[in-house]
C-alpha positions in Angstrom: 0.0 0.0 0.0 1.4 3.4 -0.9 2.0 6.3 1.5 -0.9 8.2 -0.1 -3.4 5.6 1.0 -2.0 5.5 4.5 -2.8 9.2 4.9 -6.4 9.0 3.9 -9.0 9.2 6.6 -10.6 5.9 7.6 -13.7 5.7 5.5 -15.2 3.2 7.9 -15.0 5.7 10.7 -18.0 7.9 11.6 -17.6 11.4 10.2 -16.0 13.6 12.8 -16.4 17.3 13.0 -13.5 19.2 11.4 -12.3 21.6 14.1 -10.9 24.0 11.5 -14.1 24.2 9.4 -16.4 27.1 9.9 -20.0 26.4 11.1 -21.9 26.4 7.9 -25.3 25.5 9.3 -28.1 23.9 7.4 -31.8 24.5 7.5 -32.6 20.9 8.4 -30.1 20.5 11.3 -32.9 19.0 13.4 -34.7 16.4 11.2 -38.1 15.5 12.4 -37.3 11.8 12.9 -34.2 12.5 15.1 -31.9 11.0 12.4 -29.5 13.1 10.4 -30.7 13.6 6.9 -28.5 12.4 4.0 -27.8 16.0 3.2 -26.4 16.5 6.7 -24.4 13.3 6.5 -22.9 14.3 3.1 -22.1 17.8 4.5 -20.3 16.2 7.5 -18.4 13.9 5.2 -17.4 16.8 2.9 -16.2 18.9 5.9 -14.3 15.8 7.1 -12.2 15.8 3.9 -14.2 13.8 1.4 -14.4 15.2 -2.1 -17.9 16.0 -3.5 -18.5 12.6 -5.1 -17.2 10.7 -2.0 -19.4 12.8 0.3 -22.6 11.9 -1.6 -21.8 8.3 -2.6 -20.6 7.3 0.9 -23.8 8.7 2.4 -25.7 6.2 0.3 -23.3 3.3 0.5 -25.5 1.1 2.7 -28.5 1.7 0.5 -26.4 0.6 -2.5 -24.9 -2.4 -0.9 -21.4 -1.0 -0.7 -19.0 -0.9 2.2 -17.6 2.6 3.0 -14.1 1.9 1.7 -15.4 0.6 -1.6 -17.7 3.6 -2.0 -14.9 6.0 -1.1 -12.5 4.5 -3.5 -15.1 4.3 -6.3 -16.0 7.9 -6.0 -12.5 9.4 -5.6 -11.8 10.0 -9.3 -15.2 11.7 -9.9 -14.4 14.6 -7.5 -13.8 18.1 -8.7 -15.6 17.5 -11.9 -13.9 14.2 -12.9 -10.4 14.4 -11.4 -10.2 18.2 -11.3 -11.0 18.5 -15.0 -14.0 20.6 -13.8 -16.5 18.8 -16.0 -19.7 17.2 -14.5 -19.9 18.0 -10.8 -18.8 15.2 -8.6 -22.0 15.4 -6.6 -24.0 14.8 -9.8 -21.7 12.0 -10.7 -22.4 10.4 -7.3 -26.1 10.7 -7.9 -25.6 8.9 -11.2 -23.6 6.1 -9.4 -26.4 5.7 -6.9 -29.0 5.5 -9.6 -26.9 3.0 -11.5 -26.3 0.8 -8.4 -30.0 0.9 -7.5 -31.7 1.1 -10.9 -29.1 -0.1 -13.3 -29.3 -2.7 -16.0 -27.6 -5.7 -17.3 -25.7 -5.0 -20.6 -28.3 -6.5 -22.9 -31.4 -5.1 -21.1 -32.4 -2.1 -23.3 -35.6 -1.3 -21.4 -33.9 -1.3 -18.0 -31.0 0.7 -19.5 -33.4 3.3 -20.9 -35.2 3.5 -17.5 -31.9 4.1 -15.8 -31.0 6.8 -18.3 -34.4 8.5 -17.7 -33.8 8.3 -13.9 -30.3 9.9 -14.3 -31.8 12.7 -16.5 -34.5 13.4 -13.9 -31.9 13.6 -11.1 -29.6 15.9 -13.2 -32.6 18.1 -14.3 -33.6 18.6 -10.7 -30.0 19.5 -9.7 -29.7 21.8 -12.7 -33.1 23.5 -12.0 -31.8 24.5 -8.6 -28.2 25.4 -9.6 -28.3 26.5 -13.2 -25.7 23.8 -14.3 -24.3 20.4 -13.6 -20.8 21.5 -14.8 -18.3 21.9 -12.0 -16.4 24.9 -13.6 -19.7 26.7 -14.2 -20.9 26.1 -10.6 -17.5 27.5 -9.4 -17.6 30.5 -11.8 -14.4 29.4 -13.5 -13.5 30.4 -17.1 -14.8 28.1 -19.9 -12.5 25.2 -20.6 -10.5 25.5 -17.4 -9.2 22.4 -15.8 -6.8 22.2 -12.9 -3.6 20.3 -12.0 -4.4 16.8 -10.6 -3.5 18.0 -7.1 -6.3 18.3 -4.6 -6.5 21.5 -2.6 -5.5 21.5 1.1 -8.6 21.5 3.3 -8.1 24.6 5.3 -10.6 27.0 6.9 -10.3 29.3 3.9 -11.0 26.4 1.5 -14.3 25.6 3.4 -15.3 29.3 3.5 -14.7 29.6 -0.3 -16.5 26.3 -1.0 -19.5 26.6 1.2 -21.8 28.3 -1.4 -20.4 26.1 -4.1 -19.3 22.6 -3.2 -20.8 22.1 0.2 -24.2 23.3 -0.8 -24.1 21.2 -4.0 -23.2 18.1 -2.0 -26.1 18.7 0.3 -28.5 19.4 -2.6 -27.4 16.2 -4.4 -27.9 14.1 -1.3 -31.3 15.7 -0.6 -32.5 15.0 -4.1 -31.3 11.4 -3.8 -32.9 10.9 -0.4 -36.2 12.2 -1.7 -36.0 10.1 -4.9 -34.6 6.9 -3.2 -38.0 5.1 -3.3 -38.1 5.6 -7.0 -34.6 4.4 -7.5 -34.7 1.1 -5.8 -35.5 -1.8 -8.1 -38.8 -3.5 -7.5 -38.6 -6.5 -5.1 -39.3 -9.9 -6.6 -42.4 -11.6 -5.4 
């Protein structure tokens, strides 16, 4: 195992508060059923160092039949708009992964594949209707065509302040959309 993997936070551990992160608050900090919402869980994961895709996918790992480590590793490359290329937002990519894991199709099943594509488009349309885009660089207000070096940014208090109205809110939105749509994503149970 490389030194890089040894430095990653333990994905099996419960999200811990990041002492350096500012209190960003959330309107649903007190869910009615005394359980944290998936948006709150994704927010905590993001503030604990997960990238946007990891924060969302790991919040739904159990529902998808994945362990936390697998979900974290699977989502890693989708962060920052596909490995910092600033293309499709990592939170949207994670919604797509959840949809595929719960509503996906075998390779030859055209009808199921089409249903999954429709599901993905509904999720993306909902995200876009609330944000104006599903493209990372547009959400961040970066110039057209900009991509970044494949080096993740240090997670400092300044990083979290700059990314609250962009990344953190988008992570929470994606998780909230998924949580609301989860009953429609799960494949029907066999009788």
